[in-house]
Structure formats: structure tokens, C-alpha cells
DRENDREN-42087 format. One record per atom (N, C-alpha, C): atom name; residue in three letters; x, y, z; residue number from 1. Coordinates in nm, 3 decimals. Example, Ala and Ser with C-alpha at 12.3 -4.5 7.8 and 13.67 -1.06 7.14 Angstrom:
@atom N | type ALA | X 1.319 | Y -0.569 | Z 0.780 | seq 1
@atom CA | type ALA | X 1.230 | Y -0.450 | Z 0.780 | seq 1
@atom C | type ALA | X 1.320 | Y -0.330 | Z 0.780 | seq 1
@atom N | type SER | X 1.285 | Y -0.225 | Z 0.708 | seq 2
@atom CA | type SER | X 1.367 | Y -0.106 | Z 0.714 | seq 2
@atom C | type SER | X 1.290 | Y 0.003 | Z 0.787 | seq 2
//
This chain:
@atom N | type MET | X 9.739 | Y 11.067 | Z 9.429 | seq 1
@atom CA | type MET | X 9.848 | Y 10.988 | Z 9.375 | seq 1
@atom C | type MET | X 9.891 | Y 10.887 | Z 9.480 | seq 1
@atom N | type LYS | X 9.908 | Y 10.763 | Z 9.435 | seq 2
@atom CA | type LYS | X 9.951 | Y 10.655 | Z 9.524 | seq 2
@atom C | type LYS | X 10.073 | Y 10.587 | Z 9.465 | seq 2
@atom N | type ARG | X 10.155 | Y 10.533 | Z 9.554 | seq 3
@atom CA | type ARG | X 10.277 | Y 10.464 | Z 9.512 | seq 3
@atom C | type ARG | X 10.268 | Y 10.317 | Z 9.554 | seq 3
@atom N | type TYR | X 10.310 | Y 10.229 | Z 9.461 | seq 4
@atom CA | type TYR | X 10.304 | Y 10.085 | Z 9.486 | seq 4
@atom C | type TYR | X 10.439 | Y 10.021 | Z 9.456 | seq 4
@atom N | type ASP | X 10.491 | Y 9.945 | Z 9.550 | seq 5
@atom CA | type ASP | X 10.616 | Y 9.874 | Z 9.530 | seq 5
@atom C | type ASP | X 10.585 | Y 9.728 | Z 9.498 | seq 5
@atom N | type LEU | X 10.607 | Y 9.690 | Z 9.373 | seq 6
@atom CA | type LEU | X 10.577 | Y 9.555 | Z 9.327 | seq 6
@atom C | type LEU | X 10.705 | Y 9.474 | Z 9.302 | seq 6
@atom N | type ARG | X 10.818 | Y 9.522 | Z 9.353 | seq 7
@atom CA | type ARG | X 10.946 | Y 9.453 | Z 9.330 | seq 7
@atom C | type ARG | X 10.946 | Y 9.312 | Z 9.386 | seq 7
@atom N | type HIS | X 10.877 | Y 9.290 | Z 9.495 | seq 8
@atom CA | type HIS | X 10.876 | Y 9.157 | Z 9.557 | seq 8
@atom C | type HIS | X 10.809 | Y 9.051 | Z 9.469 | seq 8
@atom N | type LEU | X 10.731 | Y 9.094 | Z 9.371 | seq 9
@atom CA | type LEU | X 10.663 | Y 9.000 | Z 9.280 | seq 9
@atom C | type LEU | X 10.750 | Y 8.957 | Z 9.162 | seq 9
@atom N | type LYS | X 10.870 | Y 9.016 | Z 9.152 | seq 10
@atom CA | type LYS | X 10.963 | Y 8.988 | Z 9.040 | seq 10
@atom C | type LYS | X 10.891 | Y 9.012 | Z 8.908 | seq 10
@atom N | type GLU | X 10.895 | Y 8.914 | Z 8.814 | seq 11
@atom CA | type GLU | X 10.833 | Y 8.934 | Z 8.683 | seq 11
@atom C | type GLU | X 10.684 | Y 8.900 | Z 8.681 | seq 11
@atom N | type ASN | X 10.625 | Y 8.872 | Z 8.796 | seq 12
@atom CA | type ASN | X 10.483 | Y 8.835 | Z 8.804 | seq 12
@atom C | type ASN | X 10.398 | Y 8.947 | Z 8.863 | seq 12
@atom N | type PHE | X 10.423 | Y 9.069 | Z 8.824 | seq 13
@atom CA | type PHE | X 10.355 | Y 9.184 | Z 8.882 | seq 13
@atom C | type PHE | X 10.238 | Y 9.236 | Z 8.799 | seq 13
@atom N | type TYR | X 10.221 | Y 9.190 | Z 8.677 | seq 14
@atom CA | type TYR | X 10.124 | Y 9.249 | Z 8.584 | seq 14
@atom C | type TYR | X 9.980 | Y 9.243 | Z 8.636 | seq 14
@atom N | type ASP | X 9.935 | Y 9.126 | Z 8.678 | seq 15
@atom CA | type ASP | X 9.797 | Y 9.113 | Z 8.727 | seq 15
@atom C | type ASP | X 9.773 | Y 9.199 | Z 8.849 | seq 15
@atom N | type ARG | X 9.870 | Y 9.202 | Z 8.939 | seq 16
@atom CA | type ARG | X 9.855 | Y 9.283 | Z 9.060 | seq 16
@atom C | type ARG | X 9.852 | Y 9.432 | Z 9.026 | seq 16
@atom N | type MET | X 9.933 | Y 9.474 | Z 8.930 | seq 17
@atom CA | type MET | X 9.935 | Y 9.614 | Z 8.890 | seq 17
@atom C | type MET | X 9.798 | Y 9.656 | Z 8.837 | seq 17
@atom N | type ILE | X 9.740 | Y 9.577 | Z 8.747 | seq 18
@atom CA | type ILE | X 9.608 | Y 9.610 | Z 8.691 | seq 18
@atom C | type ILE | X 9.502 | Y 9.606 | Z 8.800 | seq 18
@atom N | type GLU | X 9.510 | Y 9.509 | Z 8.889 | seq 19
@atom CA | type GLU | X 9.416 | Y 9.502 | Z 9.001 | seq 19
@atom C | type GLU | X 9.421 | Y 9.628 | Z 9.086 | seq 19
@atom N | type LEU | X 9.541 | Y 9.675 | Z 9.117 | seq 20
@atom CA | type LEU | X 9.555 | Y 9.797 | Z 9.196 | seq 20
@atom C | type LEU | X 9.502 | Y 9.919 | Z 9.122 | seq 20
@atom N | type ILE | X 9.531 | Y 9.927 | Z 8.993 | seq 21
@atom CA | type ILE | X 9.481 | Y 10.041 | Z 8.914 | seq 21
@atom C | type ILE | X 9.328 | Y 10.043 | Z 8.918 | seq 21
@atom N | type GLU | X 9.266 | Y 9.929 | Z 8.897 | seq 22
@atom CA | type GLU | X 9.121 | Y 9.925 | Z 8.882 | seq 22
@atom C | type GLU | X 9.045 | Y 9.920 | Z 9.015 | seq 22
@atom N | type LYS | X 9.108 | Y 9.877 | Z 9.122 | seq 23
@atom CA | type LYS | X 9.036 | Y 9.867 | Z 9.249 | seq 23
@atom C | type LYS | X 9.082 | Y 9.966 | Z 9.355 | seq 23
@atom N | type ASP | X 9.205 | Y 10.018 | Z 9.343 | seq 24
@atom CA | type ASP | X 9.256 | Y 10.105 | Z 9.448 | seq 24
@atom C | type ASP | X 9.267 | Y 10.251 | Z 9.404 | seq 24
@atom N | type LEU | X 9.276 | Y 10.275 | Z 9.274 | seq 25
@atom CA | type LEU | X 9.282 | Y 10.413 | Z 9.225 | seq 25
@atom C | type LEU | X 9.143 | Y 10.460 | Z 9.184 | seq 25
@atom N | type LYS | X 9.115 | Y 10.585 | Z 9.210 | seq 26
@atom CA | type LYS | X 8.990 | Y 10.645 | Z 9.164 | seq 26
@atom C | type LYS | X 9.004 | Y 10.681 | Z 9.017 | seq 26
@atom N | type PRO | X 8.893 | Y 10.695 | Z 8.945 | seq 27
@atom CA | type PRO | X 8.901 | Y 10.738 | Z 8.805 | seq 27
@atom C | type PRO | X 8.983 | Y 10.866 | Z 8.793 | seq 27
@atom N | type LYS | X 9.074 | Y 10.866 | Z 8.697 | seq 28
@atom CA | type LYS | X 9.166 | Y 10.975 | Z 8.666 | seq 28
@atom C | type LYS | X 9.275 | Y 10.995 | Z 8.771 | seq 28
@atom N | type GLU | X 9.281 | Y 10.910 | Z 8.872 | seq 29
@atom CA | type GLU | X 9.388 | Y 10.919 | Z 8.972 | seq 29
@atom C | type GLU | X 9.515 | Y 10.854 | Z 8.916 | seq 29
@atom N | type VAL | X 9.628 | Y 10.902 | Z 8.964 | seq 30
@atom CA | type VAL | X 9.758 | Y 10.857 | Z 8.916 | seq 30
@atom C | type VAL | X 9.821 | Y 10.762 | Z 9.018 | seq 30
@atom N | type GLY | X 9.882 | Y 10.657 | Z 8.967 | seq 31
@atom CA | type GLY | X 9.956 | Y 10.563 | Z 9.050 | seq 31
@atom C | type GLY | X 10.098 | Y 10.549 | Z 9.000 | seq 31
@atom N | type ILE | X 10.191 | Y 10.534 | Z 9.092 | seq 32
@atom CA | type ILE | X 10.332 | Y 10.513 | Z 9.059 | seq 32
@atom C | type ILE | X 10.366 | Y 10.369 | Z 9.098 | seq 32
@atom N | type PHE | X 10.417 | Y 10.293 | Z 9.003 | seq 33
@atom CA | type PHE | X 10.448 | Y 10.152 | Z 9.024 | seq 33
@atom C | type PHE | X 10.597 | Y 10.127 | Z 9.008 | seq 33
@atom N | type LEU | X 10.654 | Y 10.061 | Z 9.106 | seq 34
@atom CA | type LEU | X 10.796 | Y 10.027 | Z 9.105 | seq 34
@atom C | type LEU | X 10.809 | Y 9.876 | Z 9.088 | seq 34
@atom N | type PHE | X 10.890 | Y 9.831 | Z 8.991 | seq 35
@atom CA | type PHE | X 10.910 | Y 9.688 | Z 8.969 | seq 35
@atom C | type PHE | X 11.052 | Y 9.662 | Z 8.921 | seq 35
@atom N | type GLU | X 11.096 | Y 9.536 | Z 8.932 | seq 36
@atom CA | type GLU | X 11.228 | Y 9.497 | Z 8.883 | seq 36
@atom C | type GLU | X 11.222 | Y 9.476 | Z 8.733 | seq 36
@atom N | type ILE | X 11.326 | Y 9.520 | Z 8.662 | seq 37
@atom CA | type ILE | X 11.322 | Y 9.513 | Z 8.516 | seq 37
@atom C | type ILE | X 11.377 | Y 9.383 | Z 8.459 | seq 37
@atom N | type GLY | X 11.468 | Y 9.316 | Z 8.526 | seq 38
@atom CA | type GLY | X 11.522 | Y 9.191 | Z 8.472 | seq 38
@atom C | type GLY | X 11.579 | Y 9.211 | Z 8.333 | seq 38
@atom N | type ASP | X 11.518 | Y 9.150 | Z 8.232 | seq 39
@atom CA | type ASP | X 11.570 | Y 9.155 | Z 8.095 | seq 39
@atom C | type ASP | X 11.505 | Y 9.265 | Z 8.009 | seq 39
@atom N | type PHE | X 11.441 | Y 9.359 | Z 8.067 | seq 40
@atom CA | type PHE | X 11.377 | Y 9.473 | Z 8.001 | seq 40
@atom C | type PHE | X 11.247 | Y 9.438 | Z 7.928 | seq 40
@atom N | type SER | X 11.211 | Y 9.312 | Z 7.912 | seq 41
@atom CA | type SER | X 11.086 | Y 9.279 | Z 7.845 | seq 41
@atom C | type SER | X 10.966 | Y 9.325 | Z 7.928 | seq 41
@atom N | type ALA | X 10.983 | Y 9.336 | Z 8.059 | seq 42
@atom CA | type ALA | X 10.873 | Y 9.380 | Z 8.146 | seq 42
@atom C | type ALA | X 10.830 | Y 9.523 | Z 8.115 | seq 42
@atom N | type ILE | X 10.920 | Y 9.602 | Z 8.065 | seq 43
@atom CA | type ILE | X 10.888 | Y 9.743 | Z 8.037 | seq 43
@atom C | type ILE | X 10.785 | Y 9.752 | Z 7.924 | seq 43
@atom N | type GLN | X 10.813 | Y 9.688 | Z 7.812 | seq 44
@atom CA | type GLN | X 10.720 | Y 9.691 | Z 7.700 | seq 44
@atom C | type GLN | X 10.591 | Y 9.618 | Z 7.734 | seq 44
@atom N | type LYS | X 10.602 | Y 9.505 | Z 7.802 | seq 45
@atom CA | type LYS | X 10.482 | Y 9.428 | Z 7.836 | seq 45
@atom C | type LYS | X 10.391 | Y 9.509 | Z 7.929 | seq 45
@atom N | type SER | X 10.448 | Y 9.579 | Z 8.026 | seq 46
@atom CA | type SER | X 10.365 | Y 9.660 | Z 8.117 | seq 46
@atom C | type SER | X 10.297 | Y 9.772 | Z 8.040 | seq 46
@atom N | type ALA | X 10.368 | Y 9.835 | Z 7.947 | seq 47
@atom CA | type ALA | X 10.308 | Y 9.941 | Z 7.865 | seq 47
@atom C | type ALA | X 10.193 | Y 9.886 | Z 7.781 | seq 47
@atom N | type ASP | X 10.213 | Y 9.768 | Z 7.723 | seq 48
@atom CA | type ASP | X 10.108 | Y 9.706 | Z 7.642 | seq 48
@atom C | type ASP | X 9.985 | Y 9.671 | Z 7.725 | seq 48
@atom N | type ILE | X 10.007 | Y 9.617 | Z 7.843 | seq 49
@atom CA | type ILE | X 9.896 | Y 9.578 | Z 7.931 | seq 49
@atom C | type ILE | X 9.817 | Y 9.701 | Z 7.976 | seq 49
@atom N | type ILE | X 9.886 | Y 9.807 | Z 8.007 | seq 50
@atom CA | type ILE | X 9.818 | Y 9.930 | Z 8.049 | seq 50
@atom C | type ILE | X 9.734 | Y 9.985 | Z 7.934 | seq 50
@atom N | type LYS | X 9.789 | Y 9.988 | Z 7.814 | seq 51
@atom CA | type LYS | X 9.715 | Y 10.037 | Z 7.698 | seq 51
@atom C | type LYS | X 9.593 | Y 9.950 | Z 7.669 | seq 51
@atom N | type GLU | X 9.611 | Y 9.817 | Z 7.674 | seq 52
@atom CA | type GLU | X 9.500 | Y 9.724 | Z 7.649 | seq 52
@atom C | type GLU | X 9.388 | Y 9.741 | Z 7.751 | seq 52
@atom N | type SER | X 9.423 | Y 9.781 | Z 7.872 | seq 53
@atom CA | type SER | X 9.325 | Y 9.800 | Z 7.979 | seq 53
@atom C | type SER | X 9.254 | Y 9.936 | Z 7.969 | seq 53
@atom N | type GLY | X 9.301 | Y 10.021 | Z 7.879 | seq 54
@atom CA | type GLY | X 9.238 | Y 10.151 | Z 7.859 | seq 54
@atom C | type GLY | X 9.291 | Y 10.261 | Z 7.950 | seq 54
@atom N | type HIS | X 9.396 | Y 10.233 | Z 8.025 | seq 55
@atom CA | type HIS | X 9.454 | Y 10.333 | Z 8.113 | seq 55
@atom C | type HIS | X 9.565 | Y 10.408 | Z 8.038 | seq 55
@atom N | type GLU | X 9.616 | Y 10.516 | Z 8.098 | seq 56
@atom CA | type GLU | X 9.716 | Y 10.599 | Z 8.031 | seq 56
@atom C | type GLU | X 9.852 | Y 10.586 | Z 8.099 | seq 56
@atom N | type LEU | X 9.952 | Y 10.545 | Z 8.022 | seq 57
@atom CA | type LEU | X 10.089 | Y 10.542 | Z 8.070 | seq 57
@atom C | type LEU | X 10.144 | Y 10.683 | Z 8.055 | seq 57
@atom N | type MET | X 10.173 | Y 10.746 | Z 8.167 | seq 58
@atom CA | type MET | X 10.217 | Y 10.886 | Z 8.164 | seq 58
@atom C | type MET | X 10.368 | Y 10.901 | Z 8.162 | seq 58
@atom N | type ASN | X 10.440 | Y 10.804 | Z 8.224 | seq 59
@atom CA | type ASN | X 10.584 | Y 10.813 | Z 8.230 | seq 59
@atom C | type ASN | X 10.641 | Y 10.675 | Z 8.258 | seq 59
@atom N | type SER | X 10.762 | Y 10.654 | Z 8.214 | seq 60
@atom CA | type SER | X 10.832 | Y 10.528 | Z 8.235 | seq 60
@atom C | type SER | X 10.980 | Y 10.560 | Z 8.243 | seq 60
@atom N | type LEU | X 11.043 | Y 10.526 | Z 8.355 | seq 61
@atom CA | type LEU | X 11.184 | Y 10.560 | Z 8.369 | seq 61
@atom C | type LEU | X 11.258 | Y 10.463 | Z 8.459 | seq 61
@atom N | type LYS | X 11.387 | Y 10.458 | Z 8.435 | seq 62
@atom CA | type LYS | X 11.475 | Y 10.372 | Z 8.513 | seq 62
@atom C | type LYS | X 11.496 | Y 10.438 | Z 8.649 | seq 62
@atom N | type PHE | X 11.473 | Y 10.362 | Z 8.755 | seq 63
@atom CA | type PHE | X 11.484 | Y 10.414 | Z 8.891 | seq 63
@atom C | type PHE | X 11.626 | Y 10.397 | Z 8.944 | seq 63
@atom N | type ASN | X 11.685 | Y 10.282 | Z 8.920 | seq 64
@atom CA | type ASN | X 11.824 | Y 10.254 | Z 8.954 | seq 64
@atom C | type ASN | X 11.870 | Y 10.140 | Z 8.865 | seq 64
@atom N | type GLU | X 11.973 | Y 10.066 | Z 8.902 | seq 65
@atom CA | type GLU | X 12.027 | Y 9.963 | Z 8.815 | seq 65
@atom C | type GLU | X 11.932 | Y 9.846 | Z 8.790 | seq 65
@atom N | type VAL | X 11.842 | Y 9.815 | Z 8.883 | seq 66
@atom CA | type VAL | X 11.755 | Y 9.698 | Z 8.867 | seq 66
@atom C | type VAL | X 11.606 | Y 9.730 | Z 8.871 | seq 66
@atom N | type ASP | X 11.569 | Y 9.851 | Z 8.904 | seq 67
@atom CA | type ASP | X 11.428 | Y 9.885 | Z 8.922 | seq 67
@atom C | type ASP | X 11.381 | Y 9.985 | Z 8.818 | seq 67
@atom N | type TRP | X 11.252 | Y 9.978 | Z 8.788 | seq 68
@atom CA | type TRP | X 11.188 | Y 10.064 | Z 8.689 | seq 68
@atom C | type TRP | X 11.063 | Y 10.123 | Z 8.753 | seq 68
@atom N | type THR | X 11.030 | Y 10.244 | Z 8.717 | seq 69
@atom CA | type THR | X 10.911 | Y 10.312 | Z 8.767 | seq 69
@atom C | type THR | X 10.823 | Y 10.352 | Z 8.649 | seq 69
@atom N | type ILE | X 10.693 | Y 10.324 | Z 8.661 | seq 70
@atom CA | type ILE | X 10.598 | Y 10.373 | Z 8.563 | seq 70
@atom C | type ILE | X 10.490 | Y 10.452 | Z 8.635 | seq 70
@atom N | type VAL | X 10.439 | Y 10.552 | Z 8.567 | seq 71
@atom CA | type VAL | X 10.332 | Y 10.637 | Z 8.620 | seq 71
@atom C | type VAL | X 10.210 | Y 10.615 | Z 8.531 | seq 71
@atom N | type VAL | X 10.099 | Y 10.578 | Z 8.594 | seq 72
@atom CA | type VAL | X 9.979 | Y 10.541 | Z 8.520 | seq 72
@atom C | type VAL | X 9.861 | Y 10.622 | Z 8.571 | seq 72
@atom N | type LYS | X 9.779 | Y 10.671 | Z 8.479 | seq 73
@atom CA | type LYS | X 9.653 | Y 10.737 | Z 8.515 | seq 73
@atom C | type LYS | X 9.539 | Y 10.642 | Z 8.482 | seq 73
@atom N | type ARG | X 9.455 | Y 10.618 | Z 8.583 | seq 74
@atom CA | type ARG | X 9.339 | Y 10.532 | Z 8.561 | seq 74
@atom C | type ARG | X 9.242 | Y 10.599 | Z 8.465 | seq 74
@atom N | type LYS | X 9.178 | Y 10.519 | Z 8.382 | seq 75
@atom CA | type LYS | X 9.081 | Y 10.573 | Z 8.287 | seq 75
@atom C | type LYS | X 8.964 | Y 10.638 | Z 8.361 | seq 75
@atom N | type ALA | X 8.894 | Y 10.723 | Z 8.294 | seq 76
@atom CA | type ALA | X 8.786 | Y 10.801 | Z 8.355 | seq 76
@atom C | type ALA | X 8.664 | Y 10.719 | Z 8.388 | seq 76
@atom N | type ASN | X 8.645 | Y 10.607 | Z 8.324 | seq 77
@atom CA | type ASN | X 8.527 | Y 10.518 | Z 8.338 | seq 77
@atom C | type ASN | X 8.421 | Y 10.562 | Z 8.249 | seq 77
//
């Protein structure tokens, strides 16, 4: 399991998140991603992008007032 802080990317974290899942996580490995939520649209968009990529969204929760955490399992390949 690896943890990634993508808050510094603001609302432009999607490409980096998928890149990390596919290049830094092993098949079936879990990654925890932290990002800023802004207007909450990032939550649904991140879930959609993960599903479209074939990975599994395992959990999604509010971390504090401005940050969100999602837990993703990389697909088996």
C-alpha cells in the first residue's frame, strides 16, 4: 500500500493519479490518494476516471474540511 499527496495539483490531479496507479503500483496493490475537493465535482470525476481505467475504487471519504481521500486497487492486468 502506498500513499500519494496530490493536493499541490489542485483540480489538475487526474492524469497524475492514473499515472501513479499504472506505473507505481503493482497489480492488485492499493494506493491512497489525497486531493483537494474544491466544489465536490472532483469526487465524482475521480471515481469515473478510475472506473474507466479498469481499476477498483475501494473507499472515498472526507479527510478534513478541504481534502478528500480515495483508496484505489490497481487492476490485476
